[in-house]
C-alpha positions in Angstrom: 83.0 116.1 102.9 84.1 113.7 100.2 81.3 112.2 98.1 81.6 108.5 97.8 79.8 106.1 95.5 80.0 102.3 96.2 78.6 99.8 93.7 78.9 96.2 94.8 79.5 93.5 92.2 80.1 96.1 89.4 81.9 93.7 87.1 79.7 90.9 85.7 82.8 88.6 85.5 85.6 89.8 87.8 87.7 86.7 87.1 87.8 87.8 83.4 89.2 91.2 84.5 91.7 89.5 86.7 92.9 87.2 83.9 93.2 90.3 81.7 95.3 92.0 84.3 97.6 89.0 84.6 98.0 88.8 80.8 99.7 92.2 80.7 103.5 92.1 80.4 104.3 95.8 80.7 104.3 96.3 84.4 106.8 98.9 85.7 108.2 99.4 89.2 107.8 102.8 90.9 111.4 103.7 91.6 110.7 107.1 93.2 111.3 107.2 96.9 110.5 110.8 97.5 107.1 111.6 99.0 106.0 113.9 96.2 106.2 111.3 93.4 105.7 108.0 95.3 102.0 107.7 94.9 102.0 103.9 94.7 104.1 100.9 95.7 104.4 97.8 93.5 104.2 97.4 89.8 101.7 99.1 87.5 101.0 99.1 83.8 101.4 102.3 81.9 98.1 104.3 81.8 95.4 102.7 79.8 93.1 105.3 78.3 91.8 106.8 75.1 94.7 108.7 73.5 94.2 112.4 74.2 97.8 113.2 74.1 100.7 110.9 73.1 102.6 111.1 76.4 101.9 109.9 79.9 101.4 112.8 82.3 102.9 110.9 85.2 106.2 109.7 83.6 106.3 111.6 80.2 106.8 108.3 78.3 105.2 107.9 74.9 101.8 106.0 74.9 101.8 103.3 72.3 98.8 102.1 70.4 96.3 99.9 72.3 95.7 96.2 72.1 92.3 94.5 72.2 92.8 94.1 76.0 93.3 97.8 76.4 90.1 98.5 74.5 88.2 96.3 77.0 89.6 98.3 79.9 88.8 101.6 78.1 85.2 100.5 77.6 84.9 99.7 81.3 86.5 103.0 82.2 84.0 104.9 80.0 81.1 103.1 81.8 82.5 104.1 85.2 82.8 107.7 84.0 79.2 107.7 82.9 78.0 106.3 86.2 80.1 108.9 88.2 78.7 111.7 86.0 75.2 110.5 86.6 75.7 110.7 90.4 78.1 113.6 90.7 77.6 115.7 87.6 81.4 115.8 86.9 81.3 116.6 83.2 80.2 120.0 82.0 79.5 121.1 78.5 82.3 123.6 78.4 85.0 121.1 79.2 86.9 118.9 76.8 86.1 115.2 76.8 87.0 113.7 80.1 89.5 110.9 80.1 89.9 108.3 82.8 93.4 106.7 83.2 93.2 103.1 84.3 96.0 100.9 85.5 96.5 97.3 86.6 98.6 97.1 89.7 100.4 94.0 91.1 102.5 93.4 94.1 104.9 90.4 94.1 107.5 89.0 96.4 110.1 91.0 94.5 108.1 94.2 95.1 108.0 93.5 98.8 111.8 93.3 98.9 112.4 96.3 96.7 111.2 98.9 99.2 112.3 99.6 102.7 109.5 99.4 105.2 107.0 98.1 102.6 
């Protein structure tokens, strides 16, 4: 059975997070149509995370330095990781530092027209 944790009203100001997401300009379209790599539909940012390695594991593109907006997302992701660890004990002492990859995701009218059977 899958353990689930639901926290209502997690963000103190969700509109601020939404505005942050809308301010990003580096959304990319998932152009993979095969089942193995088509994990999402629409447009996403590149991964936003603390730099552990310099290349994205999903697309092998170089991860650039982070903006102030990215740092805000990374701080929220770290808090989420801490809450999850408290409830599910997911971090152990022998593992490397865990890293959460965060993305903003948007679906536009253009996205709807870019995929058959969207």
